[in-house]
N, C-alpha and C positions, 0 to 999 in steps of 0.2 A: 504494500500500500504506500503511495507517495504522500507527500505532505498535504496535498489538497484533499485527501480522504480522511484525515484524522480530526477528531473533535478538538476544539480549542478550550483549554482549561485556564481559569483565573483563580489563583489561590486567595483565600481570605473572604470570599463572598460567593453567594449562590449564583451560578451561571447557567443559563439555558443554552443548550448546545444542540445544534442541528447537525446530524450526520449527513454529509453530502453524498448523494447517490452517484455523482460522477464529477469529473474534473470540469471546472468552469461554471458549476451550478452555484447560484447566489445563495449566501447564507441568510439573506434578508427575507427569503420566501417563507411562507407559513410553515412552521415546523410540522413534520408528519406525526401520525399517531404513535410512532415508535420512538419518539424523541425521549431523551433522558434528562432528569433533573438531578444535578450534582449537589450534594450537601457536604460541605467541608468536614473532614474527620469521620465520615460515615461511608458505607458502601453506596454505590449508585442505585437509586430506586427508580424503577420505570414509572413514567407518568402516563397513565392510561387516558385515552380520549374520553371526554364527557359525552355520554349517550343517554337519550331518554330511557327511563325504566318503565317497562310495560307493566300495567296493572294486572296482578295475578287474580284471575277469576277462579276462586277455589270452589271445589265441589267436595261433598263428603267422601272421604277416603283418599283425597289427593294430598300431596305434601303441603300445600298451602292452606289446607282446611284447618281451622281452629275449632276444636271441640268445645262444647259447653262445659262449665265447671262440673266436676264429678258429683258434687252435692246436688246440683240441679238434675243431673242424669238419674241419680238414685231416687230422687223425689218423683221424677217422671215415671220411672219404672214401677215404683210402689203404687202410684196412682193408677197406672194401666193394669197392674196385677189386681188391685182391689176392685177394679171395674169388671174384670173378666173371670177371676178365680174366686169361688166361694171360700169363706173362712173355714178353718178346721173345726170340726164338731167333735165333742167328747161326751161320752156317757161315764160319769165319774162314779167312784165307789168310796166307801169310808177309808180305804187303804191307799197306799202310794202307787196305784195303777188305775188305769181306766178300763172299764168293761168293754168299751169300743172307742175307736178313734176313726172318724170319717175324714178322709183327705181326697177331695174331688169325687170321683165315681167309685172309689174303693173304701171299704170299711175293714179295719183290722180289729179282730175280736181278741180280747185278752182271755185269760183262763176262766173257764166256767166249770163248776162242779155241782153235783146234785146231792141230795140227802136221801137216806133210806137204809134199811137193814141189809139189803141184798145188792148185789151188783146190778141186777136188772132194774131195781127201783132207782138206784143212783144214775144209771144211764138214761132212763126216761126223764128223770127230774133234771138232769143236765141239759137235755134238749128243750125242756120247758124254759129254763133260764136263757138258753141261746135264742129261742123264739121271742122271748120277752125283750131282750136287748135289741134284736133285729127289728122288732116292731117299733121300738122307740126311735129308730132312724129311718123308718119307712121301708124296711126290707123284710124278707121272710127267709126261712131255711132253704128255700129253692134258689136263693141268690148266693148261697155259699159256693165258692169255687175251690177252696182249699181248706182242709182241716187237719189238725194233728191231734191224735188221741193218745193220751198218756195213761198207761195202766200201771197199777201197783203190782199186779201179779200177771205174768204172761200167760198163766193158765186160763185167764178170763178172755183171751183173744177169740176163741171159737164162739163164745156167747155174744161177745161184742159184734162180731161179724154177722151173726144171725139177727140181732136186734137192730143193728144200724140201718138196715134197709127199710125198717118200718117208718122212718121219718122222712123218706124221700120217695118220689115217684120212681117207678121202675126204669132204670137206665139213666136217671137224672142225678147221679151221685157226684159229689165233689171229689176232687183229687184228695187223697188221704195218705197220711203217714202215721203209723202206730209204733209206739215205743214204750218202754217201761222206765219207771223212776220211783224214788221214794218221796212221799209227801210229808209235810210238816204235821198235818192233821192225821192222827192215827186211824181215824174212821174213814178217811177218803180212799176210795177204790179206783177212781178215774177222774181225769180232767180233759176238757176239750178246748182248743183254741182254733182260730181260723181266719179266713179272709173272705169277704163278700164283695160282690160287684154290682153296682147299680146300672142295669142295662138301660139304654136309651130307647129300646124298642117298645 
C-alpha cells in the first residue's frame, strides 16, 4: 500500500479518518459507512452508519413478544378454570378421611365397611353404605367402574364371589381387585373401596 492509501492519524485529539479507496480520491468526500473513529489511548472502534430501526410487530411466541406478568396469567387461569371446572365435592366423615371425593366426572370412594355377625351380613351392609354414599353424589352402584375388596380371611373369597353379583346386573360388574389384610376393628371381616364415573349419556 502506498502513502495515498493509509489513514492519517493526529495524536492528542479525536480524528475522523476516511480510508481512501484509490489513489487521487479526495478525503473531503463523505466518509463511507466503514469509516473508523480513532480514540487516543484506546483501540479503534468502528463507527456504524445510522439507520432507521424498524418497529418490531410482535406476535405471541415471537422473540419480540412481551408476556403479561405471571401474576396476571395465574389470575386469568384461575378465572377460566373456575368458569369451566366444577369444584371438588367431598362426603366427609367424623374421621380424617372422606367417604367420597368427587373430582369432575369421577368419584373416589374411601373405605366402607358393614356390620353384622356373619360375613354375609357384613357384605350386604357394606353395599348399603356404598349405595348411600353414591346416592349423596347423584350416583348408584351401577356407576362403579373399579372396586377393591379387602378380606380379613381369604377363606371368605368363595362366598364373596357368590354374593357380589347380587348387587349388580348380570354382566355389568366393575373391575375388581381382592386382597387380604388385617383390620384395626377386630369384628371387621371386609372393607370395600372404589371408583365411580358419572356418564354423560
